[in-house]
C-alpha positions in Angstrom: 0.0 0.0 0.0 1.2 3.5 -0.8 2.1 5.8 2.0 0.7 9.3 1.9 4.1 10.8 1.1 4.8 8.3 -1.6 1.4 8.8 -3.2 1.8 12.6 -3.3 5.3 12.3 -4.8 4.0 9.9 -7.5 1.1 12.2 -8.2 3.3 15.2 -8.6 5.5 13.2 -11.0 2.5 12.1 -13.0 1.2 15.7 -13.1 4.5 17.1 -14.3 5.0 14.3 -16.9 1.4 14.6 -18.2 1.8 18.4 -18.4 5.0 18.1 -20.4 4.2 15.2 -22.7 0.4 15.1 -23.2 -1.3 18.2 -21.8 -4.4 17.9 -24.0 -5.0 14.2 -23.5 -7.8 12.7 -21.4 -7.3 9.5 -19.5 -10.5 7.7 -18.5 -12.4 10.9 -18.8 -10.0 12.8 -16.5 -8.4 16.0 -17.9 -5.0 17.4 -16.8 -6.8 20.3 -15.1 -9.2 18.0 -13.2 -6.3 15.8 -12.0 -4.3 19.0 -11.0 -7.4 20.1 -8.9 -7.2 16.8 -7.0 -3.4 16.9 -6.5 -3.1 20.5 -5.3 -5.4 20.2 -2.2 -3.8 17.0 -1.1 -0.4 18.6 -1.3 -1.5 21.7 0.5 -3.1 19.7 3.3 -0.1 17.5 3.7 2.2 20.5 3.8 0.0 22.1 6.5 0.2 18.9 8.6 4.0 18.9 8.3 4.1 22.6 9.4 1.7 21.9 12.3 3.9 19.0 13.4 7.0 21.2 13.3 5.2 23.9 15.3 4.1 21.2 17.8 7.7 20.1 18.3 8.8 23.7 18.7 6.1 24.3 21.3 7.1 21.1 23.2 10.7 22.4 23.3 9.4 25.8 24.6 7.3 24.0 27.2 10.3 22.0 28.4 12.4 25.2 28.9 9.5 26.9 30.6 9.0 23.9 32.9 12.7 23.9 33.8 12.4 27.6 34.8 9.2 26.8 36.7 10.9 24.0 38.6 13.9 26.1 39.5 11.6 28.9 40.8 9.4 26.4 42.6 12.4 24.8 44.4 13.7 28.3 45.2 10.4 29.3 46.9 10.1 26.0 48.8 13.6 26.3 50.1 12.8 29.8 51.0 9.8 28.7 53.0 11.9 26.0 54.7 14.6 28.5 55.6 12.2 31.2 56.7 12.3 32.1 60.4 8.6 33.0 60.2 7.5 29.8 58.6 10.1 27.0 58.3 9.7 23.2 57.9 7.2 22.9 60.7 4.7 25.5 59.4 1.2 25.0 58.1 2.3 26.7 54.9 4.9 24.0 54.3 2.4 21.3 55.0 -0.2 22.8 52.8 1.9 22.5 49.7 2.3 18.8 50.1 5.3 18.3 52.3 5.4 16.5 55.6 6.0 19.0 58.4 9.0 18.2 60.7 6.9 17.5 63.8 4.9 14.9 61.9 8.0 12.9 60.8 9.1 9.8 62.5 12.7 9.2 63.2 13.0 6.2 61.0 14.7 4.2 63.7 13.1 0.8 64.3 14.1 -1.5 67.0 13.6 -5.2 66.4 12.2 -7.3 69.2 14.3 -10.2 70.3 12.4 -12.9 68.4 12.4 -10.7 65.2 16.2 -10.1 65.4 16.8 -13.9 65.7 14.7 -14.5 62.6 16.7 -11.9 60.7 20.0 -13.3 61.9 18.9 -16.8 60.8 18.5 -15.7 57.2 
């Protein structure tokens, strides 16, 4: 099966050859002008799709740069809240943006009971 690009290229080639070698001929009731009127819209639409794809890629690159700046700014503000004497890591403001406040954190230290430590040692 022909790909879109392949079909368009073959149609352009046919159009050019027909125009140069037999411009007044009809093939199956189709004139050169009628064929040209079917080729041109397909070419224009395909070119607009290519252009739109290029614009989408450019916008994605712009978005990535914008998100990097946003992330840097976000981290700067969060670190500012953490380092603030008025707010800090134990403030409701810090907790409201999704971080666990210092007083709600557990130490992370776990002490195994005697029977659990023996089971771990046996492994």
